[in-house]
C-alpha positions in Angstrom: -200.5 84.9 -77.4 -201.2 87.5 -75.3 -204.2 89.7 -75.4 -203.1 93.5 -76.2 -206.7 95.0 -75.7 -207.1 97.9 -74.0 -210.3 98.5 -71.5 -211.4 101.7 -71.9 -212.6 102.1 -67.5 -210.4 104.2 -66.1 -210.6 107.0 -69.2 -210.7 110.3 -68.3 -210.6 113.7 -70.2 -209.8 116.9 -69.3 -210.3 120.1 -71.1 -207.7 123.5 -70.9 -209.0 126.6 -68.5 -206.6 128.0 -68.2 -202.3 128.4 -67.3 -200.1 126.7 -64.9 -196.9 128.3 -63.5 -194.3 128.8 -65.6 -191.0 126.2 -66.8 -188.0 127.1 -67.1 -186.0 125.3 -69.6 -181.9 125.6 -69.5 -180.8 123.1 -72.5 -182.7 122.1 -75.9 -181.0 118.8 -77.6 -181.4 119.5 -81.6 -183.1 116.8 -83.1 -187.1 115.4 -84.1 -188.1 115.5 -81.4 -186.7 118.3 -79.7 -186.0 117.5 -76.7 -185.5 119.7 -73.8 -184.1 120.2 -70.1 -186.3 121.1 -67.9 -185.5 120.0 -64.1 -188.1 118.1 -62.3 -190.8 119.3 -64.6 -193.6 117.4 -63.4 -195.7 117.4 -66.8 -197.4 114.2 -68.3 -197.9 112.8 -71.6 -200.1 114.4 -73.8 -199.5 118.4 -71.6 -199.9 121.2 -73.8 -197.7 124.7 -73.2 -196.5 127.4 -74.5 -192.8 128.5 -75.1 -191.7 132.1 -75.5 -188.4 133.8 -74.2 -186.7 131.5 -76.7 -184.4 133.5 -79.9 -183.4 130.0 -81.3 -183.7 127.8 -82.7 -186.0 128.4 -85.1 -189.5 127.8 -84.0 -188.9 127.0 -80.6 -191.5 129.6 -79.6 -194.8 128.9 -79.7 -197.5 125.9 -78.3 -196.7 122.4 -78.7 -198.1 118.9 -77.0 -195.4 116.7 -74.6 -194.9 113.5 -75.9 -192.3 111.7 -74.5 -190.9 112.6 -70.7 -188.4 111.7 -68.4 -187.9 113.1 -65.0 -186.0 115.7 -66.0 -186.5 116.2 -69.9 -189.4 116.6 -72.5 -189.6 116.1 -75.5 -192.0 118.4 -78.2 -192.7 117.8 -81.9 -190.7 120.4 -83.6 -188.0 119.2 -85.8 -184.3 121.1 -85.3 -182.4 118.6 -86.8 -178.9 121.1 -87.3 -180.4 124.8 -85.6 -178.2 126.3 -83.7 -177.9 125.6 -80.2 -180.5 127.4 -78.0 -180.6 130.9 -77.0 -182.7 133.0 -75.0 -184.4 132.5 -71.5 -187.1 129.7 -72.8 -190.2 129.4 -70.0 -192.4 126.2 -71.2 -195.8 126.7 -70.1 -198.7 124.0 -69.7 -202.4 123.8 -69.7 -203.9 123.9 -66.4 -206.9 121.3 -66.8 -209.7 120.3 -65.7 -211.7 117.2 -66.1 -215.0 116.2 -67.4 -216.8 114.3 -64.9 -219.2 111.3 -65.3 -217.9 110.5 -68.6 -219.6 107.3 -70.0 -219.1 106.8 -73.4 -216.8 108.1 -76.5 -216.4 107.6 -79.7 -214.1 109.9 -82.4 -211.1 110.3 -84.0 -212.7 109.6 -87.2 -210.6 111.9 -89.9 -210.8 111.4 -93.0 -208.2 112.3 -96.2 -209.6 114.6 -98.6 -209.7 112.5 -102.4 -209.0 115.2 -105.3 -209.9 114.1 -108.8 -206.9 114.9 -110.9 -208.5 112.6 -114.1 -208.1 114.7 -116.9 -208.8 114.0 -120.8 -205.5 111.5 -121.4 -206.7 109.1 -118.3 -207.8 105.7 -118.8 -209.2 105.2 -115.7 -210.7 107.8 -113.0 -207.3 108.9 -110.8 -206.5 110.8 -107.6 -204.5 112.3 -105.7 -204.6 112.9 -101.7 -206.0 116.8 -100.2 -205.2 117.2 -97.1 -206.7 115.6 -93.6 -210.2 116.8 -92.1 -209.2 115.6 -88.5 -212.9 115.1 -87.9 -214.7 114.9 -85.1 -215.2 113.3 -81.3 -218.0 112.5 -79.0 -219.2 111.4 -75.6 -221.7 111.0 -73.4 -221.7 112.1 -69.6 -224.6 112.3 -66.8 -225.2 115.9 -66.2 -223.7 117.5 -63.3 -224.6 121.1 -63.4 -221.9 122.1 -60.6 -219.0 120.4 -62.5 -216.2 122.8 -63.2 -215.5 121.0 -66.9 -219.1 120.4 -67.6 -219.4 124.0 -66.7 -216.6 125.0 -68.7 -217.5 123.4 -72.1 -221.2 125.4 -72.0 -219.2 128.1 -71.6 -217.1 126.6 -75.1 -219.7 126.5 -76.2 -221.6 129.8 -75.8 -218.1 131.6 -77.3 -217.2 129.1 -79.7 -213.5 128.9 -78.4 -210.8 126.3 -79.6 -209.1 124.6 -76.9 -207.0 122.3 -76.0 -209.1 118.4 -74.9 -206.9 115.5 -73.7 -207.9 111.9 -73.5 -205.7 109.6 -71.8 -206.9 106.5 -71.4 -205.6 103.6 -68.6 -202.8 102.6 -69.6 -201.5 106.5 -70.0 -201.0 106.8 -73.5 -203.0 110.0 -74.4 -204.4 111.7 -77.1 -204.2 115.8 -77.7 -206.1 118.3 -79.7 -207.4 121.2 -80.6 -211.4 121.1 -80.8 -214.4 123.9 -80.3 -217.3 122.4 -78.7 -220.4 122.2 -81.4 -223.6 120.3 -79.9 -224.0 120.1 -76.0 -227.3 118.5 -75.7 -229.5 116.9 -72.7 -231.6 114.1 -72.6 -233.9 113.6 -69.7 -237.3 111.3 -69.5 -239.3 109.0 -66.9 -237.3 107.1 -64.5 -233.5 107.8 -65.7 -230.7 110.2 -64.9 -230.1 112.9 -67.1 -227.2 113.0 -69.6 -225.4 114.9 -71.9 -224.0 114.3 -75.8 -221.7 116.4 -76.5 -219.8 116.8 -79.9 -216.1 118.8 -80.5 -215.1 119.3 -83.6 -211.0 118.6 -83.8 -208.8 121.5 -85.9 -205.8 120.5 -86.6 -203.8 117.0 -86.0 -204.5 114.8 -83.4 -201.4 114.2 -81.0 -200.8 110.6 -80.0 -198.5 110.0 -77.0 
């Protein structure tokens, strides 16, 4: 039996720090997911972008991650089954990613579904129903680099409490994309030690795996 374990070596973490060049969408195939056509779009799995300029189908304007792609098409997690044909002049404006250097370890995606007590006076044992998913946290360690654009962005986002997109890419090209804010960014140093930092992100909303 072949081993399907994934090595973490070579993983990268990026944070959205701006917007890239708009991509013109020329067609949309309804369904779930929705498949969009854009010639030689250059997008990667897990990329995030905002669609604007559409007048149909309903829901197409918004921010979405790329969950599948070919050279000239890409898929977004939107159900347009039975919807109107694409109309308007939609464009997809992708986020501009900045890599976070010196990534050493990462841990997270530790979401948990709320447990709601539904026990009543007719119950013969405790009863529960599921509530909302708390997507949890994502933490990682880096060797500090005060000149790295990615680490600088993290410090700025800590100061502003901004909720921004992050993308973790594994060596097998699979990705996890999520919105989060920087909760903490403490440094750690000592005698004969490299200065490191431990960053903790609070995830807001669902994590998209691609």
